[in-house]
C-alpha positions in Angstrom: 98.0 111.1 117.4 99.3 108.9 114.6 103.0 108.4 114.3 104.3 107.3 110.7 107.7 105.9 109.9 109.0 105.4 106.5 111.5 102.8 105.4 112.9 101.4 102.1 114.6 104.3 100.5 118.1 104.1 99.2 120.4 104.5 96.3 119.2 102.5 93.0 120.4 102.5 89.5 118.4 104.1 86.7 115.5 101.8 85.7 115.6 100.0 89.1 113.0 99.4 91.6 112.4 100.1 95.3 109.5 99.6 97.6 108.8 102.0 100.3 106.9 101.3 103.4 105.2 103.6 106.0 104.3 102.2 109.3 101.6 104.0 111.1 101.0 103.5 114.9 98.8 105.3 117.6 95.2 106.2 116.6 95.1 104.7 113.3 91.6 104.1 113.4 91.3 107.8 113.0 93.2 107.6 109.3 90.8 108.4 106.4 93.2 108.6 103.5 96.9 108.1 102.8 99.5 109.2 100.3 102.9 109.6 99.4 104.6 112.8 98.7 108.2 113.9 97.5 110.5 117.0 97.7 113.4 117.4 95.6 116.3 119.8 96.3 115.2 123.1 95.6 111.8 122.2 94.8 108.4 122.2 96.7 106.7 119.2 98.0 104.5 117.4 95.5 101.9 114.7 95.3 103.1 111.3 94.2 100.2 109.2 95.1 97.1 109.0 97.4 94.9 106.1 98.3 91.3 106.9 99.9 89.6 105.1 102.7 87.6 103.3 99.9 90.8 102.1 98.2 90.5 104.7 95.3 94.1 105.5 94.1 95.5 108.7 92.4 98.8 109.4 90.9 100.8 112.2 89.7 101.1 112.1 85.8 105.0 111.8 86.1 104.5 108.5 87.9 101.4 106.9 86.7 102.2 103.7 85.2 105.5 103.1 87.0 104.4 103.6 90.6 101.7 101.5 92.6 100.3 102.7 96.0 98.8 100.0 98.4 97.9 99.6 102.1 97.0 97.0 104.3 93.3 96.7 105.3 93.8 98.1 109.0 95.7 100.9 107.4 98.6 100.1 109.6 101.0 99.9 106.6 101.2 102.0 103.4 103.3 101.1 100.3 104.8 102.6 97.4 106.2 100.2 94.7 108.3 102.2 92.4 109.5 100.6 89.0 111.4 101.9 86.2 112.9 104.7 88.2 114.1 107.8 86.7 116.9 110.4 88.0 113.9 112.8 88.1 112.5 110.4 90.9 115.3 111.4 93.3 113.7 113.1 96.3 113.0 112.8 100.0 109.6 110.8 100.1 107.3 111.5 102.9 104.2 109.4 104.0 101.0 111.3 104.9 97.7 110.4 106.8 94.7 112.5 106.7 92.5 112.2 109.7 88.7 112.1 109.7 87.4 115.6 110.6 89.4 118.9 110.6 92.3 117.9 112.3 95.8 118.6 110.7 97.5 115.9 108.6 100.2 113.6 109.9 103.5 113.4 108.2 106.6 111.1 108.5 110.2 112.2 108.8 110.8 111.0 105.2 113.1 108.7 103.4 115.7 109.5 100.7 115.7 107.8 97.3 118.5 108.6 94.8 118.5 107.3 91.3 121.8 107.3 89.6 122.6 107.2 86.1 
């Protein structure tokens, strides 16, 4: 089992920055890829950014160039640096970890990010 705990969310003004963290514990050796997802009110959960076990990153078009995903080499902590925040970035942000094999993904409880104008 893997436990994921997000932190770093909050209220920020338009154009501001936030850094989200996701602390992984438990069987972190079993983590293959990791990512950030978000869900705005009334909308489905969507991919924000992912990072593979090789360190390859992928971003949603809406955040590319503004957000940066990174992780520690031990995969114990995942980060999301968010710059030039827009009101449409307001959502609950979730940390995700995909294990090796066919097991289900792990999810954190989410952290709220609110961008005010």
